[in-house]
N, C-alpha and C positions, 0 to 999 in steps of 0.2 A: 457528546455523542452517546446515545443509548445503544448498547450492543445486544443483538439477538443471542439466543442460547448457543448457536454455532460458533460464537466468538469466545466462549468461556475459556477455551484452552490457551488463549493469548495471555491470560492472567498468570499462567504458570511459567511463562518464558522469562528468563532472567534478563533484566535490563542493565546495561545496553547489550543488545544482540543484533545480529544481521538477519534480516528476513528476505527470502527470495519469493517473489510472487510470479510464478510461471503461468502464463495465460491470464495476465492481469485484467484484461478487458477494460473495465472502467475504474479499476483501482480500489474496489471496496475493501479488500483485505489490506492493501497497501496503505490506504488512508488510516485505517484503524491502527495498524502497526506504527505508522509514523506518529500518530497522536500519542502513542505510548513511548515515544522517543527511541524506537528501533531505527537502525539504518536499513533502508529498504531498497531492493533492486527489483524493479518491475519489468517484465518481459511480455510481449504479445507479438506473435509472428504475423498476424493479419495487419496490413498497413493501415486500414481505416480505424481499427481498434487502437493501434499504436498511436495514431494521430490524436484520437479522442483521449487516450491515456495521458499524453503529454499536455494537452489542453487542460484537462482536469487537474493535473499536478500544478500547473501554473496558476489557474484560477483559484485554487485553494491554498496557495502559498506554501507548498510542501517541497519546493526545490532543494532545500537543505537536507531533507530527510529521505527523499525518494530520488533514485537515479534510474 
């Protein structure tokens, strides 16, 4: 996964870490964090976004990294 410049700060987070993605929407930050082996907690209060978030987690096999 090629990361845009806005993701550069992830490279300075000590692994393993816990990442909270508040307002996760479709999990862009969650997926990048999970790829770096962080434990991720993703939240989205909007029910349709939350459903899409769970589907994306499952489709991309990140169930072990993203809660």
